[in-house]
C-alpha positions as CSV (number, residue, x, y, z in Angstrom):
1,M,-10.2,59.5,110.2
2,P,-10.1,61.1,106.9
3,R,-12.5,59.8,104.3
4,L,-10.9,57.8,101.4
5,T,-10.8,59.6,98.1
6,H,-10.3,58.2,94.6
7,R,-7.0,59.2,93.2
8,R,-7.1,60.0,89.5
9,S,-4.9,57.6,87.5
10,S,-2.6,58.8,84.7
11,D,-3.9,58.6,81.1
12,S,-2.8,55.6,79.0
13,I,-2.8,54.9,75.3
14,R,-5.0,51.9,75.7
15,S,-7.7,53.7,77.7
16,W,-7.5,56.6,75.3
17,W,-8.2,54.3,72.4
18,S,-11.1,52.7,74.0
19,D,-12.5,55.9,75.4
20,S,-12.1,57.7,72.1
21,N,-13.7,55.1,69.7
22,S,-17.1,53.6,69.5
23,Q,-17.7,50.1,70.7
24,G,-17.0,47.1,68.3
25,P,-14.1,46.3,65.9
26,T,-13.3,48.8,63.2
27,I,-11.3,46.3,60.9
28,N,-12.4,43.2,58.9
29,L,-11.0,40.4,61.1
30,H,-12.1,37.8,58.4
31,A,-10.0,39.4,55.8
32,A,-7.2,39.9,58.2
33,T,-7.0,36.1,58.9
34,K,-6.9,35.1,55.2
35,P,-3.1,35.2,54.9
36,L,-2.9,33.2,58.1
37,M,-5.4,30.7,56.7
38,R,-3.4,30.2,53.5
39,V,-0.2,29.7,55.6
40,L,-1.9,27.2,57.8
41,Y,-3.6,25.3,54.9
42,R,-0.3,25.2,53.1
43,R,1.5,23.8,56.1
44,Q,-1.2,21.2,56.6
45,A,-1.2,20.3,52.9
46,L,2.6,19.9,52.6
47,A,2.7,17.8,55.8
48,F,-0.1,15.6,54.4
49,L,1.8,15.2,51.1
50,A,5.0,14.3,53.0
51,R,3.2,11.7,55.1
52,N,1.5,10.0,52.1
53,R,4.3,10.3,49.5
54,D,4.9,6.5,49.4
55,T,1.5,5.2,50.6
56,P,-1.0,3.7,48.2
57,L,-3.7,6.1,47.0
58,S,-7.0,5.5,48.8
59,T,-10.4,7.0,48.6
60,D,-9.8,9.0,51.8
61,T,-6.5,10.5,50.7
62,M,-7.9,11.3,47.2
63,E,-10.8,13.1,48.8
64,I,-8.4,15.2,50.8
65,Y,-6.4,16.0,47.7
66,S,-9.6,17.0,45.9
67,S,-10.6,19.3,48.8
68,Y,-7.2,21.0,48.6
69,L,-7.6,21.6,44.8
70,T,-11.1,23.0,45.1
71,L,-10.5,25.0,48.3
72,K,-11.0,28.7,47.8
73,Y,-8.5,29.9,50.3
74,L,-5.6,27.6,49.2
75,S,-2.8,29.4,47.5
76,G,-1.8,28.7,43.9
77,S,1.6,27.4,45.0
78,T,0.0,24.9,47.3
79,K,-2.4,23.7,44.6
80,A,0.6,23.4,42.4
81,A,2.4,21.2,45.0
82,V,-0.7,18.9,45.2
83,L,-0.9,18.7,41.4
84,S,2.9,18.0,41.1
85,H,2.5,15.2,43.7
86,L,-0.5,13.7,41.8
87,C,1.3,14.0,38.4
88,S,4.3,12.1,39.7
89,R,2.1,9.4,41.1
90,V,0.1,9.1,37.9
91,L,3.3,8.9,35.9
92,R,4.8,6.0,37.9
93,E,1.8,4.1,39.2
94,D,-0.8,2.5,37.1
95,E,-3.3,2.4,40.0
96,A,-3.1,6.1,40.3
97,H,-4.9,6.6,37.0
98,I,-7.9,4.6,38.3
99,A,-7.8,6.5,41.6
100,V,-8.0,9.8,39.9
101,L,-11.0,8.6,37.9
102,D,-12.8,7.2,40.9
103,L,-12.5,10.5,42.7
104,A,-14.0,12.3,39.7
105,L,-11.1,14.7,39.9
106,L,-11.1,15.4,36.1
107,P,-14.1,17.8,36.1
108,T,-12.1,20.3,38.2
109,A,-9.3,20.2,35.6
110,T,-11.2,22.6,33.3
111,E,-11.4,25.1,36.2
112,L,-7.7,24.7,37.1
113,L,-6.8,25.4,33.5
114,T,-8.1,29.0,34.0
115,S,-6.1,29.5,37.3
116,R,-4.1,32.7,37.6
117,D,-1.2,30.7,38.9
118,T,1.2,29.7,36.1
119,N,2.4,26.5,37.7
120,V,-1.2,25.3,38.2
121,R,-2.0,25.8,34.6
122,V,1.2,24.0,33.6
123,L,0.7,21.1,35.9
124,T,-3.0,20.7,35.0
125,C,-1.9,20.4,31.3
126,S,0.7,17.8,32.4
127,M,-2.0,15.9,34.3
128,L,-4.3,15.8,31.3
129,R,-1.4,14.7,29.1
130,H,-0.5,11.8,31.4
131,L,-4.1,10.6,31.6
132,A,-4.7,10.9,27.9
133,Q,-1.6,8.7,27.3
134,H,-3.0,5.9,29.4
135,E,-5.5,3.6,27.7
136,T,-7.6,3.2,30.8
137,T,-8.2,6.9,31.3
138,A,-8.0,8.4,27.8
139,A,-11.8,8.1,27.4
140,A,-12.4,10.0,30.6
141,V,-10.2,12.9,29.5
142,L,-12.0,13.1,26.2
143,A,-15.4,13.0,28.1
144,I,-14.7,16.4,29.8
145,N,-13.5,17.8,26.5
146,P,-10.9,20.3,27.7
147,C,-10.0,21.3,24.1
148,T,-11.5,24.8,24.3
149,Q,-9.5,25.7,27.4
150,L,-6.3,24.1,26.0
151,E,-6.7,26.0,22.7
152,S,-7.0,29.3,24.6
153,L,-3.8,28.5,26.5
154,L,-1.9,28.3,23.2
155,R,-2.0,32.1,23.4
156,D,-0.7,32.3,27.0
157,D,2.2,34.6,27.8
158,N,4.1,31.8,29.5
159,H,6.1,29.5,27.3
160,A,5.7,26.6,29.7
161,V,2.0,26.9,29.6
162,V,1.9,27.0,25.8
163,E,4.1,24.0,25.6
164,G,2.0,22.1,28.2
165,A,-1.2,22.9,26.3
166,A,0.2,21.8,23.0
167,N,1.5,18.6,24.5
168,A,-1.9,17.9,26.0
169,L,-3.7,18.5,22.7
170,F,-1.1,16.2,21.0
171,W,-1.9,13.3,23.3
172,I,-5.7,13.9,23.2
173,A,-5.5,13.8,19.4
174,H,-3.0,10.9,19.5
175,S,-4.9,8.6,21.9
176,P,-6.8,5.6,20.5
177,E,-10.0,7.1,21.6
178,A,-9.3,10.1,19.3
179,R,-10.0,7.8,16.3
180,H,-13.7,8.1,17.0
181,E,-15.5,10.7,14.9
182,S,-17.0,12.6,17.8
183,T,-13.6,13.1,19.4
184,S,-11.9,14.3,16.2
185,A,-14.8,16.6,15.7
186,A,-14.4,18.0,19.2
187,V,-10.7,18.7,18.6
188,L,-11.3,20.2,15.2
189,A,-14.2,22.3,16.5
190,V,-12.0,24.6,18.5
191,K,-9.8,25.1,15.4
192,P,-6.4,24.8,17.0
193,C,-4.5,24.3,13.8
194,R,-3.9,28.0,12.9
195,Q,-2.7,28.8,16.4
196,L,-0.5,25.7,16.5
197,A,1.0,26.7,13.1
198,S,1.8,30.1,14.4
199,L,3.8,28.6,17.3
200,L,6.2,26.9,14.9
201,W,8.0,30.2,14.6
202,D,8.4,30.6,18.3
203,D,11.8,31.2,19.7
204,Q,11.5,28.4,22.2
205,R,12.4,25.1,20.7
206,A,10.3,23.1,23.2
207,V,7.2,25.1,22.2
208,V,7.9,24.5,18.5
209,E,8.3,20.8,19.0
210,S,5.1,20.4,21.0
211,A,3.1,22.5,18.6
212,E,4.5,20.5,15.7
213,K,3.6,17.2,17.3
214,A,0.1,18.4,18.1
215,L,-0.5,19.7,14.6
216,F,0.7,16.5,13.0
217,S,-1.3,14.4,15.4
218,I,-4.5,16.2,14.7
219,T,-4.0,15.7,10.9
220,H,-3.2,12.1,11.4
221,S,-6.8,11.2,12.2
222,I,-9.1,10.5,9.3
223,E,-11.2,13.6,10.1
224,G,-8.2,15.8,10.6
225,S,-6.5,14.7,7.4
226,Q,-9.7,15.5,5.6
227,D,-10.1,18.9,7.2
228,L,-8.9,21.5,4.6
229,D,-8.2,24.2,7.2
230,A,-5.9,21.8,9.1
231,L,-4.1,20.7,5.9
232,E,-3.7,24.2,4.7
233,C,-2.0,25.0,7.9
234,V,0.3,22.0,7.4
235,A,1.0,23.1,3.8
236,E,2.1,26.5,5.0
237,L,4.8,24.7,7.1
238,L,6.6,23.9,3.9
239,E,7.7,27.5,3.9
240,S,9.2,27.3,7.4
241,Q,12.8,28.2,8.1
242,N,13.1,25.2,10.3
243,A,14.5,22.2,8.4
244,Q,13.0,19.7,10.8
245,V,9.6,21.2,10.5
246,I,9.7,21.0,6.7
247,R,10.9,17.4,6.9
248,S,8.1,16.4,9.3
249,T,5.6,18.1,7.0
250,C,6.9,16.2,4.0
251,E,6.7,13.0,6.0
252,L,3.1,13.8,6.9
253,F,2.3,14.3,3.2
254,V,3.9,11.0,2.4
255,R,1.7,9.2,4.9
256,L,-1.5,11.0,3.7
257,S,-0.7,10.5,0.0
258,S,-0.1,6.8,0.5
259,Q,-3.6,6.2,1.8
260,E,-6.6,6.2,-0.5
261,T,-8.9,7.9,2.0
262,T,-6.7,10.9,2.5
263,A,-4.9,11.3,-0.8
264,V,-7.7,13.4,-2.3
265,S,-7.5,15.9,0.6
266,V,-3.8,16.4,-0.1
267,L,-4.5,17.2,-3.7
268,Q,-7.1,19.8,-2.6
269,V,-4.4,21.8,-0.8
270,N,-2.0,21.0,-3.7
271,P,1.5,21.2,-2.0
272,C,3.2,20.4,-5.3
273,P,4.5,23.9,-6.1
274,Q,6.1,24.2,-2.6
275,L,7.5,20.6,-2.8
276,I,9.1,21.2,-6.2
277,S,10.7,24.4,-5.0
278,L,12.2,22.4,-2.1
279,L,13.9,20.1,-4.5
280,H,16.5,22.9,-4.9
281,D,16.9,23.5,-1.1
282,E,20.4,23.7,0.3
283,N,19.5,21.2,3.1
284,Q,19.9,17.7,1.7
285,A,17.5,16.1,4.2
286,V,14.8,18.7,3.2
287,L,15.1,18.1,-0.6
288,L,15.0,14.3,-0.2
289,S,11.9,14.5,2.1
290,A,10.2,16.7,-0.5
291,S,11.1,14.4,-3.3
292,E,9.6,11.4,-1.5
293,A,6.4,13.3,-0.8
294,L,6.2,14.3,-4.4
295,Y,6.7,10.7,-5.4
296,W,3.8,9.5,-3.4
297,I,1.5,12.3,-4.6
298,A,2.4,11.4,-8.3
299,K,1.2,7.9,-7.8
300,S,-2.4,8.9,-8.6
301,P,-3.4,10.3,-12.0
302,E,-4.6,13.5,-10.4
303,G,-1.4,13.9,-8.4
304,A,0.7,13.2,-11.4
305,Q,-1.2,15.9,-13.3
306,A,-0.7,18.3,-10.4
307,A,3.1,17.7,-10.5
308,V,3.2,18.3,-14.2
309,N,1.1,21.5,-13.8
310,A,3.5,22.7,-11.2
311,H,6.3,22.4,-13.8
312,F,8.2,19.4,-12.3
313,L,9.4,18.4,-15.7
314,D,11.2,21.8,-16.1
315,S,13.5,20.7,-13.3
316,V,14.1,17.2,-14.5
317,A,17.3,17.9,-16.5
318,E,18.9,19.8,-13.5
319,L,17.8,17.2,-11.0
320,Y,19.2,14.3,-13.0
321,Q,22.6,16.1,-12.9
322,S,22.5,16.6,-9.2
323,P,25.6,15.3,-7.3
324,I,23.2,13.9,-4.7
325,V,22.7,10.2,-5.5
326,D,19.4,9.9,-3.6
327,L,18.0,13.0,-5.4
328,R,18.7,11.4,-8.8
329,R,17.1,8.2,-7.6
330,W,13.9,10.0,-6.3
331,T,13.7,12.0,-9.6
332,C,13.8,8.7,-11.5
333,K,11.0,7.3,-9.3
334,I,8.9,10.4,-9.8
335,H,9.5,10.4,-13.5
336,G,8.5,6.7,-13.5
337,E,5.2,7.5,-11.8
338,L,4.4,10.2,-14.4
339,V,5.0,7.9,-17.4
340,R,2.6,5.4,-16.0
341,H,-0.4,7.6,-16.7
342,E,-1.6,7.6,-20.3
343,T,-3.1,11.1,-20.0
344,L,0.4,12.6,-19.5
345,A,2.0,10.8,-22.4
346,A,2.3,13.8,-24.7
347,A,4.0,15.9,-21.9
348,V,6.2,13.2,-20.4
349,F,7.5,11.4,-23.5
350,C,9.3,14.4,-24.7
351,A,12.7,13.5,-26.2
352,R,14.7,15.7,-23.8
353,Y,13.2,14.0,-20.8
354,S,13.5,10.5,-22.2
355,T,17.2,11.0,-23.2
356,R,18.1,12.2,-19.7
357,L,16.4,9.2,-18.2
358,V,18.0,6.7,-20.5
359,A,21.4,8.2,-19.9
360,L,21.1,7.3,-16.2
361,L,21.4,3.7,-17.1
362,R,25.2,4.3,-17.0
363,D,25.1,6.2,-13.7
364,K,27.9,5.4,-11.3
365,A,25.4,4.7,-8.5
366,R,23.7,1.3,-9.0
367,I,20.7,2.5,-6.9
368,V,20.1,5.2,-9.5
369,V,20.5,2.7,-12.4
370,R,17.9,0.5,-10.8
371,S,15.4,3.4,-10.4
372,A,16.0,4.6,-13.9
373,A,15.6,1.1,-15.4
374,Q,12.3,0.7,-13.5
375,A,11.0,4.0,-14.8
376,L,11.9,2.9,-18.3
377,C,10.1,-0.4,-17.8
378,W,6.9,1.6,-17.0
379,M,7.5,4.0,-19.8
380,I,8.1,1.3,-22.5
381,A,4.8,-0.4,-21.5
382,S,3.0,2.0,-23.9
383,P,3.7,2.2,-27.6
384,E,4.5,6.0,-27.3
385,G,6.9,5.4,-24.5
386,A,8.6,2.5,-26.3
387,Q,9.1,4.7,-29.3
388,A,10.5,7.5,-27.2
389,A,12.9,5.1,-25.4
390,L,14.0,3.7,-28.8
391,K,14.8,7.1,-30.1
392,A,16.8,7.7,-26.9
393,N,19.0,4.6,-27.9
394,V,17.9,2.5,-24.9
395,L,19.0,-0.7,-26.7
396,Q,22.6,0.3,-26.7
397,Y,22.6,0.1,-22.9
398,I,21.1,-3.4,-22.7
399,P,24.3,-5.5,-23.2
400,E,26.1,-3.5,-20.5
401,M,23.2,-3.9,-18.1
402,L,23.0,-7.7,-18.6
403,G,26.8,-7.9,-18.0
404,T,26.7,-6.2,-14.6
405,P,26.8,-8.4,-11.5
406,E,23.9,-6.5,-10.0
407,P,20.9,-8.9,-10.1
408,V,18.2,-6.1,-10.0
409,I,19.8,-4.3,-12.9
410,R,20.0,-7.5,-14.9
411,A,16.3,-8.2,-14.2
412,R,15.4,-4.7,-15.2
413,A,17.3,-5.1,-18.5
414,C,15.3,-8.3,-19.2
415,T,12.1,-6.5,-18.5
416,I,13.0,-3.7,-20.9
417,L,13.7,-6.2,-23.6
418,C,10.4,-8.0,-22.8
419,E,8.3,-4.8,-22.9
420,L,9.9,-3.6,-26.1
421,A,9.4,-7.0,-27.8
422,S,5.7,-6.9,-26.8
423,H,5.3,-4.1,-29.4
424,Q,5.2,-5.5,-32.9
425,M,6.9,-2.4,-34.4
426,M,9.8,-2.8,-32.0
427,L,10.7,-6.4,-32.7
428,S,13.1,-5.7,-35.6
429,P,15.3,-3.2,-33.6
430,V,15.2,-5.6,-30.6
431,L,16.4,-8.6,-32.7
432,A,19.1,-6.5,-34.2
433,I,21.1,-6.5,-30.9
434,R,20.9,-10.4,-30.7
435,P,19.0,-10.4,-27.4
436,C,18.6,-14.1,-27.2
437,H,22.3,-14.8,-27.2
438,L,22.7,-12.2,-24.4
439,L,19.9,-13.7,-22.4
440,V,21.1,-17.3,-22.9
441,A,24.6,-16.2,-21.9
442,L,23.2,-15.4,-18.5
443,F,22.3,-19.1,-17.9
444,R,26.0,-20.0,-18.0
445,D,26.6,-17.9,-14.9
446,A,26.9,-20.3,-12.0
447,N,25.9,-17.6,-9.6
448,L,22.9,-16.4,-11.6
449,N,20.2,-15.0,-9.4
450,I,16.9,-17.0,-9.6
451,V,14.9,-13.7,-10.1
452,V,17.1,-12.9,-13.1
453,T,16.5,-16.4,-14.5
454,E,12.7,-15.8,-14.2
455,W,12.9,-12.4,-16.0
456,A,15.3,-13.7,-18.7
457,L,12.9,-16.6,-19.5
458,Y,10.0,-14.1,-19.5
459,A,11.9,-12.0,-22.1
460,L,12.7,-15.0,-24.2
461,S,9.1,-16.1,-24.2
462,Q,8.1,-12.7,-25.5
463,I,10.8,-12.5,-28.2
464,A,9.9,-16.1,-29.4
465,T,6.4,-14.9,-30.2
466,V,7.4,-14.2,-33.7
467,P,9.2,-16.8,-36.0
468,E,12.4,-14.7,-36.2
469,G,12.6,-14.5,-32.5
470,A,12.0,-18.2,-32.0
471,E,14.7,-19.0,-34.6
472,T,17.1,-16.8,-32.8
473,A,16.3,-18.3,-29.4
474,L,16.9,-21.8,-30.7
475,N,20.1,-20.8,-32.3
476,A,21.3,-19.3,-29.0
477,G,20.9,-22.8,-27.4
478,V,18.0,-22.1,-25.0
479,L,16.8,-25.7,-25.2
480,D,20.0,-26.8,-23.5
481,Y,18.7,-25.2,-20.3
482,I,15.0,-25.7,-20.4
483,A,15.1,-29.2,-18.8
484,D,17.0,-27.8,-15.8
485,F,14.5,-25.0,-15.4
486,F,11.6,-27.5,-15.2
487,E,13.1,-28.6,-11.9
488,S,13.6,-25.2,-10.5
489,P,12.4,-24.7,-6.9
490,K,10.8,-21.4,-8.0
491,A,7.4,-21.7,-9.5
492,Q,7.7,-18.7,-11.8
493,V,10.9,-20.1,-13.3
494,R,9.1,-23.4,-14.1
495,R,6.1,-21.4,-15.5
496,W,8.1,-19.2,-17.9
497,A,10.3,-22.2,-19.0
498,C,7.1,-23.9,-20.1
499,K,5.8,-20.7,-21.7
500,T,9.1,-20.3,-23.6
501,L,9.0,-23.9,-24.8
502,G,5.5,-23.5,-25.9
503,K,6.3,-20.4,-28.0
504,L,9.2,-22.2,-29.6
505,A,7.1,-25.2,-30.4
506,Y,4.5,-23.1,-32.0
507,H,7.1,-22.2,-34.8
508,K,9.4,-25.2,-34.8
509,S,9.2,-28.9,-34.3
510,I,11.4,-29.3,-31.2
511,A,10.0,-32.3,-29.4
512,T,12.4,-34.5,-27.4
513,S,11.5,-37.4,-25.2
514,V,13.1,-35.8,-22.2
515,L,11.2,-32.5,-22.5
516,G,7.9,-34.3,-23.3
517,S,8.0,-36.5,-20.3
518,Q,9.1,-33.7,-18.0
519,L,6.2,-31.5,-19.3
520,V,3.7,-34.3,-18.4
521,S,5.2,-34.5,-14.9
522,L,4.6,-30.7,-14.5
523,L,0.9,-31.4,-15.1
524,H,0.9,-32.4,-11.4
525,D,2.7,-29.3,-10.2
526,D,1.4,-27.6,-7.0
527,T,1.1,-24.2,-8.8
528,V,-1.8,-23.9,-11.1
529,E,-0.1,-21.3,-13.3
530,V,2.7,-23.8,-13.9
531,V,0.2,-26.5,-14.9
532,E,-1.6,-24.2,-17.3
533,C,1.7,-23.2,-19.0
534,A,2.9,-26.9,-19.1
535,L,-0.4,-27.7,-21.0
536,Y,0.3,-24.8,-23.3
537,A,3.8,-26.1,-24.1
538,L,2.5,-29.7,-24.4
539,Y,-0.1,-28.5,-26.9
540,G,2.7,-27.2,-29.1
541,I,4.9,-30.3,-28.8
542,I,2.2,-32.8,-29.7
543,A,1.7,-31.2,-33.0
544,S,4.4,-33.7,-34.2
545,T,4.3,-37.5,-34.0
546,E,7.5,-37.5,-32.0
547,G,6.0,-35.1,-29.5
548,V,2.9,-37.2,-29.1
549,Q,5.0,-40.3,-28.5
550,A,7.0,-38.4,-25.9
551,A,3.8,-37.3,-24.2
552,L,2.5,-40.9,-24.2
553,D,5.6,-42.1,-22.6
554,G,4.7,-39.8,-19.7
555,D,1.2,-41.2,-19.5
556,V,-0.4,-38.0,-20.7
557,L,-3.9,-39.4,-21.1
558,V,-4.3,-40.1,-17.4
559,S,-3.1,-36.6,-16.5
560,V,-5.4,-34.9,-19.0
561,F,-8.4,-37.0,-17.8
562,G,-7.9,-35.6,-14.2
563,L,-7.2,-32.0,-15.4
564,M,-10.6,-31.8,-17.2
565,E,-12.2,-31.7,-13.8
566,S,-9.8,-29.0,-12.5
567,P,-11.5,-26.0,-10.7
568,N,-9.3,-23.7,-12.7
569,V,-10.9,-22.4,-16.0
570,G,-7.6,-22.1,-17.8
571,V,-6.5,-25.6,-17.0
572,R,-9.8,-27.1,-18.1
573,R,-9.6,-25.1,-21.4
574,R,-6.0,-26.3,-22.1
575,A,-6.8,-29.9,-21.2
576,C,-9.6,-29.9,-23.8
577,E,-7.3,-28.4,-26.4
578,I,-4.7,-31.2,-25.7
579,L,-7.4,-33.8,-26.1
580,G,-8.5,-32.3,-29.4
581,R,-5.0,-32.2,-30.8
582,L,-4.1,-35.7,-29.6
583,V,-7.1,-37.4,-31.3
584,Q,-6.0,-36.0,-34.7
585,H,-3.1,-38.6,-34.6
586,K,-4.5,-41.9,-35.8
587,F,-2.1,-44.1,-33.9
588,I,-3.4,-42.7,-30.6
589,A,-7.0,-42.0,-31.5
590,R,-8.1,-45.6,-30.7
591,E,-6.5,-45.4,-27.3
592,I,-8.3,-42.2,-26.6
593,L,-11.6,-43.7,-27.6
594,N,-11.0,-46.7,-25.5
595,S,-10.1,-44.5,-22.5
596,R,-13.5,-42.8,-22.9
597,L,-11.9,-39.4,-22.2
598,Y,-14.6,-37.8,-24.4
599,T,-17.2,-38.6,-21.7
600,Q,-15.8,-35.8,-19.7
601,L,-16.9,-33.3,-22.3
602,P,-20.7,-33.0,-21.7
603,P,-20.3,-31.3,-18.3
604,L,-17.9,-28.9,-19.8
605,L,-20.3,-28.1,-22.7
606,R,-22.9,-27.1,-20.1
607,G,-20.6,-24.8,-18.2
608,Q,-20.7,-21.0,-18.0
609,H,-17.2,-20.2,-19.2
610,S,-17.2,-19.5,-22.9
611,E,-13.5,-20.3,-23.3
612,V,-14.0,-23.8,-21.8
613,L,-17.1,-24.3,-23.9
614,E,-15.2,-23.4,-27.1
615,S,-12.3,-25.7,-26.3
616,A,-14.6,-28.6,-25.4
617,A,-16.6,-28.1,-28.6
618,Y,-13.2,-28.1,-30.5
619,A,-12.2,-31.4,-28.9
620,L,-15.6,-33.0,-29.6
621,N,-15.4,-31.8,-33.2
622,R,-12.0,-33.5,-33.7
623,I,-13.3,-36.7,-32.2
624,V,-16.3,-37.0,-34.5
625,A,-14.1,-36.3,-37.5
626,S,-13.5,-40.1,-37.7
627,A,-16.1,-42.8,-38.1
628,D,-15.0,-44.5,-35.0
629,G,-15.1,-41.3,-33.0
630,A,-18.5,-40.4,-34.3
631,Q,-19.8,-43.9,-33.4
632,A,-18.3,-43.7,-29.9
633,V,-19.9,-40.3,-29.3
634,M,-23.3,-41.5,-30.5
635,D,-23.1,-44.6,-28.4
636,A,-22.3,-42.5,-25.3
637,R,-25.0,-40.0,-26.2
638,V,-22.5,-37.2,-25.9
639,V,-23.6,-35.6,-29.1
640,A,-26.9,-34.6,-27.5
641,S,-25.1,-32.0,-25.5
642,A,-23.4,-30.7,-28.6
643,F,-26.6,-29.9,-30.4
644,E,-27.5,-27.4,-27.6
645,L,-24.4,-25.4,-28.7
646,L,-26.1,-24.3,-31.9
647,N,-27.9,-21.6,-30.0
648,S,-24.7,-20.4,-28.2
649,P,-24.1,-16.6,-28.2
650,S,-20.5,-17.3,-29.1
651,P,-19.8,-17.4,-32.9
652,N,-16.9,-19.7,-32.5
653,I,-18.9,-22.2,-30.4
654,R,-21.7,-22.2,-33.0
655,R,-19.1,-22.7,-35.7
656,W,-17.7,-25.8,-34.0
657,A,-21.2,-27.2,-33.4
658,R,-22.2,-26.8,-37.1
659,Q,-18.9,-28.4,-38.2
660,M,-19.5,-31.3,-35.9
661,L,-23.0,-31.7,-37.2
662,R,-21.7,-31.8,-40.8
663,C,-19.2,-34.5,-39.8
664,L,-21.9,-36.6,-38.3
665,L,-24.4,-36.2,-41.2
666,K,-21.7,-37.0,-43.8
667,Q,-21.5,-40.5,-42.5
668,E,-24.5,-42.6,-43.7
669,S,-24.7,-44.7,-40.6
670,M,-24.7,-41.6,-38.4
671,F,-27.3,-39.9,-40.6
672,I,-29.7,-42.9,-40.2
673,A,-29.1,-43.1,-36.5
674,I,-29.9,-39.5,-36.0
675,L,-33.1,-39.7,-38.1
676,G,-34.3,-42.7,-36.1
677,S,-33.7,-41.2,-32.7
678,L,-34.9,-38.4,-30.5
679,L,-31.8,-36.5,-31.5
680,Y,-33.6,-35.6,-34.7
681,E,-36.4,-34.0,-32.9
682,Q,-33.9,-32.1,-30.7
683,L,-32.0,-31.0,-33.7
684,V,-35.2,-29.7,-35.4
685,S,-36.3,-27.8,-32.3
686,T,-32.9,-26.4,-31.9
687,L,-32.7,-25.1,-35.5
688,Q,-36.2,-23.6,-35.2
């Protein structure tokens, strides 16, 4: 049998490969499996997200989410899907914020911000923004301080990333925790303002809006508003071509200028030149925003000086002729702020500016008339301003203003009259237009506004300061209305009615039983200013016998007795003056002595208020002028307190004390009584 022989097989590719190469793999199998790993992990992650989309977040699920975000071999798109899922959960579920914190997921956010995947960067910014918005997680966001990474993302090539970073910075700066100094310092330390300002010229509107919000939010904090670099960036925005950006910038300057802590910082960057140039802008909203910002800046003396230095006054004539009502109004308001500062009087009270301002009292728009009148009220408060307004013929507009049905304009006209009448040199031209008849005519209006009534009485009280004014007011029939004003529900009307009556009584004997008794009833008014003015008027009325009798009918002594113990200094002073004047009338002196009102004086003589001391010394002096009064004072040992006044630092008090001493020593019985008592030793020691 033939021996079996091995038959040679045909060559194959597989055997050729194995026979021709050395043993072991020749490719990196680990690298070859990475794409497969990413695919498998993505499939697993997406399936996990789908299963847990509506289930509450737990520690286990959050650990899995965290592992996906930190896994090296997970693709950027998969991480973006996880972040998108978490963002949506954080946005709609309050518990999700706490779950994110419990997992300590935030520290990985700073790494995710540097991811090469655009969506990961965008969604990480979105996550930080949502967490910074929530009060329970804002502090944790600030603790990881992602500001450096966010500031670098402002230079990203992708608009969505830039917008997301700016929005995150906005909410970090806007959160309540950002009010802390350390947080504001952390935001400002990365100096994002310059880069944010550059984004305001981006062609993407969303980027512009987010950068604008972030920049404004940073400068809204105390530290940000005081950071000159930040404010200089904001000031540059006034030159933007975007009207909304300019308006928002002006609004920021309004807020900063209206607060004492930040107004100084605004002046350091001095936006006045840019704001004044914007007053001529074609966009009405822009120029009105600029005018409001300039108004708030001009409220401080330094701001007003800055506006003048920036040549605001050179534009006044043109601005007053603007067809835009609100621009004319704001110009009046700015002008009004400038005239309030004495240091600017020479520049502001120029005739051409004053004439333009006064002319606006006949503007067709009432809102402009109101603003112009208010500016004039402030202007006339100073003698130079009053003189300038008088030269501009302001008085010829008063009758027309009082005749308008507009309450505010009427009130402003009354104020202008009052301010002018407060200057002695202006009284003659004021009286020439018969102001009292114009003012009293207002009282005949059945629909007269109560505020106008108050200001009209205030003006009448000022005009009646001089005899000619008082005579004119009486001739105009003002007394016919005073009794009704005493019963007004508004305290200021009652107050100025009393003041007006007091001024009139100072020059004329006008007492009537009705007014006297009503005045006494006002001594029990709930408003202390009304009580003080009622005492002032009563002091004028009781100069006559008829006035004293009217006051007695109202039981004035009981009221005065109580008011001498009032906690108000002015009331105590007036009560002492009333007592001193009443005792001069012989027919009531005995009643006063019997009531022992004078026993209230010693505590007042030992007080600390010089005006009360002086009035009490005056009252005591009037009492001891009569023999009965001197005896009553001696018997009550009240005079001992008076001797102490000889060493008073006040000349008037010492004068009253010496005069009282002379009155006592002129009477033989009093002289002997003083020599034979301890008062003599007290007097000698006092004189030494």
